[in-house]
SEKE-67377 format. One line per field, with one value per atom (N, C-alpha, C): residue number from 0; residue in one letter; x negated, z negated, y. Coordinates in steps of 0.05 Angstrom, whole numbers, plus 5000, padded with zeros to 4 digits. Layout:
i NUM/...;
aa A/...;
c1 X/...;
c3 Z/...;
c2 Y/...;
// end
This chain:
i 0/0/0/1/1/1/2/2/2/3/3/3/4/4/4/5/5/5/6/6/6/7/7/7/8/8/8/9/9/9/10/10/10/11/11/11/12/12/12/13/13/13/14/14/14/15/15/15/16/16/16/17/17/17/18/18/18/19/19/19/20/20/20/21/21/21/22/22/22/23/23/23/24/24/24/25/25/25/26/26/26/27/27/27/28/28/28/29/29/29/30/30/30/31/31/31/32/32/32/33/33/33/34/34/34/35/35/35/36/36/36/37/37/37/38/38/38/39/39/39/40/40/40/41/41/41/42/42/42/43/43/43/44/44/44/45/45/45/46/46/46/47/47/47/48/48/48/49/49/49/50/50/50/51/51/51/52/52/52/53/53/53/54/54/54/55/55/55/56/56/56/57/57/57/58/58/58/59/59/59/60/60/60/61/61/61/62/62/62/63/63/63/64/64/64/65/65/65/66/66/66/67/67/67/68/68/68/69/69/69/70/70/70/71/71/71/72/72/72/73/73/73/74/74/74/75/75/75/76/76/76/77/77/77/78/78/78/79/79/79/80/80/80/81/81/81/82/82/82/83/83/83/84/84/84/85/85/85/86/86/86/87/87/87/88/88/88/89/89/89/90/90/90/91/91/91/92/92/92/93/93/93/94/94/94/95/95/95/96/96/96/97/97/97/98/98/98/99/99/99/100/100/100/101/101/101/102/102/102/103/103/103/104/104/104/105/105/105/106/106/106/107/107/107/108/108/108/109/109/109/110/110/110/111/111/111/112/112/112/113/113/113/114/114/114/115/115/115/116/116/116/117/117/117/118/118/118/119/119/119/120/120/120/121/121/121/122/122/122/123/123/123/124/124/124/125/125/125/126/126/126/127/127/127/128/128/128/129/129/129/130/130/130/131/131/131/132/132/132/133/133/133/134/134/134/135/135/135/136/136/136/137/137/137/138/138/138/139/139/139/140/140/140/141/141/141/142/142/142/143/143/143/144/144/144/145/145/145/146/146/146/147/147/147/148/148/148/149/149/149/150/150/150/151/151/151/152/152/152/153/153/153/154/154/154/155/155/155/156/156/156/157/157/157/158/158/158/159/159/159/160/160/160/161/161/161/162/162/162/163/163/163/164/164/164/165/165/165/166/166/166/167/167/167/168/168/168/169/169/169/170/170/170/171/171/171/172/172/172/173/173/173/174/174/174/175/175/175/176/176/176/177/177/177/178/178/178/179/179/179/180/180/180/181/181/181/182/182/182/183/183/183/184/184/184/185/185/185/186/186/186/187/187/187/188/188/188/189/189/189/190/190/190/191/191/191/192/192/192/193/193/193/194/194/194/195/195/195/196/196/196/197/197/197/198/198/198/199/199/199/200/200/200/201/201/201/202/202/202/203/203/203/204/204/204/205/205/205/206/206/206/207/207/207/208/208/208/209/209/209/210/210/210/211/211/211/212/212/212/213/213/213/214/214/214/215/215/215/216/216/216/217/217/217/218/218/218/219/219/219/220/220/220/221/221/221/222/222/222/223/223/223/224/224/224/225/225/225/226/226/226/227/227/227/228/228/228/229/229/229/230/230/230/231/231/231/232/232/232/233/233/233/234/234/234/235/235/235/236/236/236/237/237/237/238/238/238/239/239/239;
aa X/X/X/X/X/X/X/X/X/X/X/X/X/X/X/X/X/X/X/X/X/X/X/X/X/X/X/X/X/X/X/X/X/X/X/X/X/X/X/X/X/X/X/X/X/X/X/X/X/X/X/X/X/X/X/X/X/X/X/X/X/X/X/X/X/X/X/X/X/X/X/X/X/X/X/X/X/X/X/X/X/X/X/X/X/X/X/X/X/X/X/X/X/X/X/X/X/X/X/X/X/X/X/X/X/X/X/X/X/X/X/X/X/X/X/X/X/X/X/X/X/X/X/X/X/X/X/X/X/X/X/X/X/X/X/X/X/X/X/X/X/X/X/X/X/X/X/X/X/X/X/X/X/X/X/X/X/X/X/X/X/X/X/X/X/X/X/X/X/X/X/X/X/X/X/X/X/X/X/X/X/X/X/X/X/X/X/X/X/X/X/X/X/X/X/X/X/X/X/X/X/X/X/X/X/X/X/X/X/X/X/X/X/X/X/X/X/X/X/X/X/X/X/X/X/X/X/X/X/X/X/X/X/X/X/X/X/X/X/X/X/X/X/X/X/X/X/X/X/X/X/X/X/X/X/X/X/X/X/X/X/X/X/X/X/X/X/X/X/X/X/X/X/X/X/X/X/X/X/X/X/X/X/X/X/X/X/X/X/X/X/X/X/X/X/X/X/X/X/X/X/X/X/X/X/X/X/X/X/X/X/X/X/X/X/X/X/X/X/X/X/X/X/X/X/X/X/X/X/X/X/X/X/X/X/X/X/X/X/X/X/X/X/X/X/X/X/X/X/X/X/X/X/X/X/X/X/X/X/X/X/X/X/X/X/X/X/X/X/X/X/X/X/X/X/X/X/X/X/X/X/X/X/X/X/X/X/X/X/X/X/X/X/X/X/X/X/X/X/X/X/X/X/X/X/X/X/X/X/X/X/X/X/X/X/X/X/X/X/X/X/X/X/X/X/X/X/X/X/X/X/X/X/X/X/X/X/X/X/X/X/X/X/X/X/X/X/X/X/X/X/X/X/X/X/X/X/X/X/X/X/X/X/X/X/X/X/X/X/X/X/X/X/X/X/X/X/X/X/X/X/X/X/X/X/X/X/X/X/X/X/X/X/X/X/X/X/X/X/X/X/X/X/X/X/X/X/X/X/X/X/X/X/X/X/X/X/X/X/X/X/X/X/X/X/X/X/X/X/X/X/X/X/X/X/X/X/X/X/X/X/X/X/X/X/X/X/X/X/X/X/X/X/X/X/X/X/X/X/X/X/X/X/X/X/X/X/X/X/X/X/X/X/X/X/X/X/X/X/X/X/X/X/X/X/X/X/X/X/X/X/X/X/X/X/X/X/X/X/X/X/X/X/X/X/X/X/X/X/X/X/X/X/X/X/X/X/X/X/X/X/X/X/X/X/X/X/X/X/X/X/X/X/X/X/X/X/X/X/X/X/X/X/X/X/X/X/X/X/X/X/X/X/X/X/X/X/X/X/X/X/X/X/X/X/X/X/X/X/X/X/X/X/X/X/X/X/X/X/X/X/X/X/X/X/X/X/X/X/X/X/X/X/X/X/X/X/X/X/X/X/X/X/X/X/X/X/X/X/X/X/X/X/X/X/X/X/X/X/X;
c1 6734/6756/6780/6764/6784/6797/6783/6788/6809/6817/6832/6853/6859/6882/6888/6871/6879/6906/6904/6929/6954/6958/6983/6995/6969/6989/6990/6974/6982/7006/7013/7048/7066/7063/7080/7081/7060/7057/7067/7064/7082/7101/7118/7149/7160/7148/7154/7157/7131/7127/7156/7161/7183/7213/7218/7237/7235/7212/7210/7192/7183/7164/7138/7127/7113/7081/7057/7034/7036/7035/7029/6996/6987/6957/6950/6944/6919/6937/6965/6976/6964/6972/6963/6930/6916/6885/6885/6899/6888/6895/6917/6924/6900/6885/6863/6841/6832/6821/6822/6842/6845/6833/6844/6834/6806/6787/6766/6750/6753/6743/6748/6766/6771/6753/6755/6741/6703/6691/6672/6662/6680/6669/6655/6646/6633/6612/6594/6560/6567/6580/6582/6617/6633/6667/6669/6658/6670/6658/6637/6626/6639/6642/6652/6683/6697/6723/6724/6710/6715/6705/6688/6672/6694/6713/6729/6757/6762/6789/6788/6755/6762/6763/6750/6756/6771/6796/6825/6846/6835/6850/6850/6824/6826/6835/6834/6855/6877/6887/6919/6933/6915/6926/6926/6915/6915/6944/6954/6981/6999/7001/7020/7022/6995/6994/7008/7002/7006/7036/7046/7075/7095/7076/7095/7093/7070/7065/7080/7082/7100/7128/7143/7164/7174/7148/7155/7161/7142/7138/7165/7176/7202/7225/7226/7251/7244/7217/7214/7210/7214/7213/7182/7162/7137/7126/7109/7097/7076/7078/7066/7027/7028/7003/6990/7005/6997/6991/7011/7005/6972/6966/6940/6919/6924/6896/6893/6912/6914/6910/6913/6903/6876/6861/6828/6818/6834/6822/6819/6841/6845/6828/6818/6794/6772/6761/6745/6732/6756/6755/6749/6769/6763/6736/6716/6688/6680/6675/6669/6683/6704/6727/6723/6723/6727/6702/6677/6652/6660/6666/6671/6681/6705/6726/6717/6704/6688/6669/6659/6637/6655/6675/6690/6703/6715/6733/6706/6686/6662/6666/6671/6678/6703/6727/6750/6752/6780/6777/6785/6799/6807/6784/6762/6740/6740/6737/6738/6767/6794/6814/6808/6796/6792/6768/6747/6731/6742/6761/6769/6798/6800/6820/6806/6776/6763/6755/6745/6740/6765/6789/6819/6805/6810/6807/6783/6763/6744/6754/6765/6772/6796/6811/6830/6860/6881/6904/6908/6883/6880/6885/6873/6870/6897/6916/6937/6950/6976/6995/7005/7015/7044/7056/7065/7098/7087/7067/7067/7073/7060/7066/7092/7108/7136/7153/7149/7162/7154/7133/7128/7142/7143/7161/7181/7199/7228/7231/7218/7224/7218/7195/7194/7217/7231/7247/7276/7282/7303/7302/7275/7272/7277/7270/7279/7311/7326/7350/7360/7356/7372/7373/7350/7338/7360/7363/7381/7403/7416/7450/7451/7431/7431/7430/7411/7414/7439/7449/7465/7494/7505/7526/7544/7571/7580/7574/7578/7573/7578/7603/7620/7612/7600/7582/7554/7544/7519/7505/7520/7516/7513/7526/7521/7498/7478/7458/7432/7417/7397/7376/7357/7335/7313/7300/7280/7257/7245/7225/7229/7248/7249/7261/7271/7268/7238/7225/7197/7185/7186/7171/7166/7189/7188/7180/7176/7157/7125/7130/7094/7087/7097/7092/7115/7125/7143/7176/7189/7213/7226/7203/7206/7218/7199/7219/7242/7262/7285/7298/7293/7314/7308/7287/7288/7300/7300/7324/7350/7358/7385/7399/7383/7388/7388/7369/7376/7392/7398/7417/7452/7448/7480/7478/7460/7459/7468/7453/7461/7492/7497/7529/7553/7545/7565/7563/7533/7526/7547/7544/7556/7594/7595/7623/7632/7622/7622/7621/7598/7590/7572/7583/7574/7551/7563/7549/7524/7522/7499/7482/7496/7478/7462/7474/7459/7436/7437/7414/7391/7397/7387/7372/7386/7373/7348/7341/7308/7286/7299/7278/7279/7299/7299/7289/7288/7276/7245/7237/7210/7191/7215/7202/7203/7212/7213/7190/7189/7166/7139/7139/7113/7111/7128/7121/7115/7124/7111/7085/7075/7050/7034/7035/7027/7012/7025/7021/7000/6990/6980/6948/6939/6910/6903/6925/6927/6921/6943/6945/6918/6905/6882/6864/6858/6836/6839/6868/6871/6868/6873/6874/6833/6817/6796/6781/6799/6786/6804/6813/6819/6839/6855/6877/6904/6924/6944/6973/6988/7014/7019/7033/7047/7065/7085/7111/7096/7106/7118/7131/7142/7159/7148/7147/7138/7153/7149/7161/7148/7150/7134/7152/7136/7154/7173/7187/7212/7206;
c3 1549/1550/1570/1587/1601/1585/1571/1551/1534/1530/1508/1522/1553/1567/1577/1581/1597/1578/1560/1538/1552/1540/1553/1572/1599/1623/1635/1615/1618/1613/1590/1579/1600/1614/1629/1659/1666/1687/1683/1664/1653/1654/1646/1650/1673/1683/1715/1730/1722/1739/1734/1707/1689/1708/1714/1733/1761/1775/1804/1807/1797/1807/1830/1822/1836/1826/1828/1814/1821/1802/1810/1796/1788/1777/1794/1812/1835/1830/1834/1827/1803/1783/1752/1753/1761/1768/1776/1797/1806/1784/1766/1737/1723/1722/1708/1721/1753/1767/1763/1769/1767/1734/1721/1693/1682/1694/1687/1702/1730/1749/1739/1726/1719/1689/1673/1650/1655/1673/1683/1693/1703/1725/1754/1757/1789/1789/1780/1778/1777/1758/1756/1765/1764/1771/1789/1816/1834/1828/1816/1819/1784/1757/1734/1740/1760/1761/1780/1803/1813/1796/1772/1759/1740/1732/1706/1722/1748/1757/1763/1773/1780/1757/1729/1701/1691/1698/1687/1704/1732/1748/1741/1733/1728/1698/1680/1660/1657/1671/1686/1696/1720/1736/1716/1700/1683/1667/1657/1643/1659/1692/1707/1715/1723/1733/1709/1681/1655/1648/1654/1653/1672/1694/1725/1713/1705/1699/1678/1657/1637/1644/1668/1679/1689/1701/1723/1709/1681/1662/1651/1646/1629/1644/1668/1693/1702/1694/1703/1682/1658/1634/1629/1632/1633/1598/1597/1567/1566/1545/1551/1540/1531/1529/1553/1571/1592/1613/1605/1621/1608/1586/1579/1585/1589/1598/1632/1646/1677/1676/1660/1661/1662/1640/1625/1663/1675/1702/1720/1724/1745/1745/1722/1707/1723/1713/1721/1751/1763/1802/1807/1801/1795/1802/1781/1777/1811/1818/1846/1872/1869/1888/1895/1874/1879/1888/1877/1892/1922/1931/1950/1971/1962/1971/1975/1956/1956/1975/1985/2005/2024/2032/2055/2064/2042/2052/2040/2044/2036/2046/2075/2091/2101/2073/2084/2082/2091/2085/2058/2043/2014/2007/2007/1996/1997/2024/2029/2015/2016/2002/1982/1958/1929/1929/1938/1941/1945/1967/1968/1949/1931/1904/1885/1886/1861/1867/1890/1894/1897/1901/1894/1858/1841/1815/1808/1818/1809/1817/1840/1848/1833/1821/1806/1820/1819/1823/1850/1852/1883/1899/1895/1927/1938/1915/1926/1945/1953/1980/1967/1982/1973/1958/1931/1919/1907/1908/1900/1870/1849/1824/1822/1832/1824/1826/1847/1856/1830/1823/1807/1775/1770/1746/1748/1770/1780/1774/1783/1791/1760/1740/1721/1701/1700/1686/1694/1719/1726/1719/1718/1706/1673/1662/1627/1637/1650/1641/1656/1667/1679/1659/1643/1628/1593/1592/1569/1572/1598/1603/1601/1612/1612/1584/1569/1537/1518/1521/1498/1510/1539/1553/1543/1546/1545/1561/1559/1573/1600/1605/1629/1646/1638/1649/1654/1632/1632/1652/1662/1679/1705/1716/1743/1744/1726/1726/1727/1752/1767/1753/1760/1740/1753/1736/1750/1761/1743/1752/1779/1778/1806/1828/1818/1850/1852/1829/1844/1865/1863/1873/1912/1915/1943/1946/1943/1941/1945/1932/1929/1951/1957/1968/1997/2004/2030/2024/2048/2049/2045/2059/2065/2043/2019/1991/1980/1996/1992/2004/2029/2047/2041/2027/2026/1994/1977/1950/1956/1980/1988/1995/2014/2027/2014/1984/1977/1952/1946/1918/1936/1963/1979/1973/1986/1981/1957/1938/1913/1902/1913/1900/1915/1946/1957/1954/1943/1934/1904/1890/1860/1866/1882/1893/1903/1922/1929/1917/1897/1880/1859/1840/1811/1805/1800/1781/1790/1825/1839/1846/1853/1845/1819/1797/1778/1771/1786/1780/1797/1839/1852/1859/1847/1852/1849/1823/1820/1838/1840/1862/1884/1902/1927/1931/1913/1912/1911/1885/1881/1913/1930/1955/1966/1966/1991/1983/1953/1955/1955/1951/1961/1988/2005/2036/2048/2033/2039/2030/2011/2002/2018/2020/2046/2072/2073/2094/2097/2068/2055/2067/2066/2076/2102/2124/2152/2163/2146/2153/2151/2126/2118/2138/2155/2177/2194/2198/2235/2227/2203/2200/2203/2191/2186/2224/2228/2258/2285/2270/2282/2307/2293/2314/2303/2326/2321/2321/2307/2315/2346/2357/2389/2379/2364/2361/2328/2335/2308/2317/2294/2288/2282/2300/2291/2293/2272/2277/2285/2309/2318/2318/2327/2320/2342/2335/2359/2377;
c2 3098/3107/3092/3071/3049/3031/3018/3001/3016/3040/3054/3058/3066/3074/3046/3028/3001/2984/2987/2973/2976/3003/3015/3012/3017/3016/2979/2969/2939/2931/2943/2942/2942/2967/2981/2965/2953/2932/2911/2893/2867/2878/2897/2904/2906/2921/2927/2900/2879/2859/2833/2846/2825/2833/2859/2870/2863/2856/2868/2844/2828/2810/2821/2844/2864/2869/2864/2874/2900/2919/2945/2957/2939/2949/2966/2964/2984/3008/3013/3045/3051/3033/3044/3048/3032/3035/3065/3071/3104/3126/3115/3137/3142/3116/3120/3128/3119/3141/3172/3181/3212/3217/3210/3217/3217/3191/3195/3205/3213/3226/3257/3262/3289/3295/3273/3280/3283/3259/3260/3292/3295/3329/3318/3343/3336/3326/3322/3309/3280/3271/3245/3232/3248/3242/3222/3220/3202/3172/3168/3138/3135/3145/3145/3139/3149/3146/3121/3112/3085/3059/3057/3042/3040/3061/3061/3047/3057/3042/3019/3007/2975/2961/2966/2950/2956/2977/2979/2965/2965/2946/2916/2906/2878/2877/2887/2882/2885/2908/2913/2891/2877/2854/2829/2822/2801/2799/2827/2825/2822/2830/2822/2788/2784/2751/2734/2733/2722/2723/2750/2751/2735/2738/2722/2690/2685/2655/2643/2658/2644/2652/2671/2668/2645/2645/2617/2584/2584/2567/2568/2585/2584/2574/2585/2574/2542/2535/2504/2489/2496/2487/2476/2489/2480/2484/2468/2473/2487/2509/2533/2529/2504/2483/2487/2471/2470/2495/2516/2542/2552/2548/2559/2546/2527/2505/2516/2512/2526/2551/2568/2600/2589/2575/2570/2555/2541/2529/2546/2564/2584/2606/2615/2629/2618/2598/2589/2587/2578/2578/2606/2626/2655/2666/2656/2669/2655/2646/2632/2647/2639/2647/2680/2694/2723/2739/2730/2741/2737/2710/2714/2725/2727/2746/2780/2784/2811/2815/2793/2791/2793/2779/2778/2817/2828/2851/2877/2871/2888/2908/2904/2935/2941/2935/2935/2968/2980/3019/3028/3006/3010/3020/3014/3030/3055/3071/3100/3108/3097/3104/3117/3094/3094/3115/3127/3138/3175/3176/3203/3204/3183/3189/3199/3186/3201/3226/3234/3269/3278/3276/3286/3291/3272/3271/3300/3300/3318/3348/3347/3372/3393/3376/3375/3384/3396/3398/3413/3434/3454/3430/3408/3399/3385/3376/3363/3385/3359/3370/3399/3408/3435/3419/3433/3417/3394/3386/3356/3353/3374/3368/3382/3395/3397/3379/3364/3336/3314/3312/3296/3302/3333/3332/3336/3329/3330/3297/3286/3258/3248/3254/3248/3256/3274/3288/3266/3265/3245/3216/3210/3176/3182/3207/3199/3208/3219/3234/3209/3178/3159/3142/3141/3125/3125/3151/3159/3157/3168/3157/3131/3111/3087/3067/3081/3070/3080/3102/3116/3123/3115/3114/3087/3090/3063/3041/3019/2992/2998/3004/3011/3035/3050/3067/3058/3052/3051/3024/3000/2977/2999/3021/3028/3048/3049/3071/3052/3061/3050/3051/3022/3027/3038/3068/3077/3065/3046/3024/3016/3003/2978/3005/3029/3055/3059/3060/3070/3060/3025/3003/3016/3024/3022/3050/3076/3088/3085/3056/3056/3035/3013/2991/2993/3013/3012/3007/3015/3007/2984/2967/2943/2922/2936/2925/2924/2956/2961/2941/2935/2921/2889/2894/2858/2847/2873/2866/2876/2889/2895/2873/2858/2836/2810/2812/2788/2792/2809/2818/2805/2820/2806/2784/2766/2730/2721/2735/2729/2730/2756/2766/2741/2742/2723/2696/2684/2651/2654/2672/2673/2676/2677/2674/2652/2638/2617/2588/2596/2571/2582/2590/2604/2586/2559/2537/2527/2522/2518/2540/2567/2593/2602/2596/2611/2582/2559/2544/2537/2553/2552/2581/2601/2629/2628/2625/2631/2614/2584/2570/2580/2587/2609/2632/2643/2670/2671/2652/2645/2641/2617/2608/2622/2647/2665/2687/2695/2713/2695/2673/2660/2650/2649/2651/2693/2698/2727/2735/2723/2728/2708/2686/2671/2683/2703/2726/2736/2747/2769/2766/2737/2735/2735/2725/2732/2758/2772/2802/2814/2810/2828/2818/2796/2793/2800/2802/2815/2839/2860/2884/2893/2869/2875/2870/2856/2851/2874/2896/2915/2910/2888/2877/2897/2903/2933/2901/2911/2912/2904/2898/2901/2919/2923/2947/2960/2984/3000/3021/3035/3055/3083/3103/3129/3148/3171/3192/3220/3229/3252/3282/3304/3324/3333/3346/3352/3372;
// end
């Protein structure tokens, strides 16, 4: 079942990664987790859901990484053959590094989160928060409607329609993504006004550098989280 579900979700993840440069495989894996846990029912649902989720995440993640690598190779005029050889070398190294990373994060809180998701899938819709399904139906209909308007309306109208895929990402990864994109879009807009030729050439390079710089912080952040270190400041909303 995991191998049957994974290709279609992998295509969706690759498409989203092409638009946003963000790997959403863990969220698509949760979709499979719900489905498999529900199919296996109460007796084996948690174990089957977690095993299938791990397998699907691995397959779906590869599609995103491949599209990002090919995208980077296209921008840098890299040989496709070189890309494939690099992929093979990286896969070989990953066979050694991945088990070591697993041992490092063996006690990370994500294991508890995914187990609870599997339990939720076994219990069914009754365990979901109030009005959760109604919100899902509403946003699904909104997404289909926006895409239809964008595809079938005249270009002067369609160009102002937002991309539902890009709108969905901040709901999953946090509001900081929206801020990053808004600030980045403003910089690109101003840069194109001041120097269009240089902007067309340098914007992908600058954007890639900023994304890589943000990604380098992931490992120290994870280590601090495992060590129980809390941020010195945070934003909190409390009841009136």
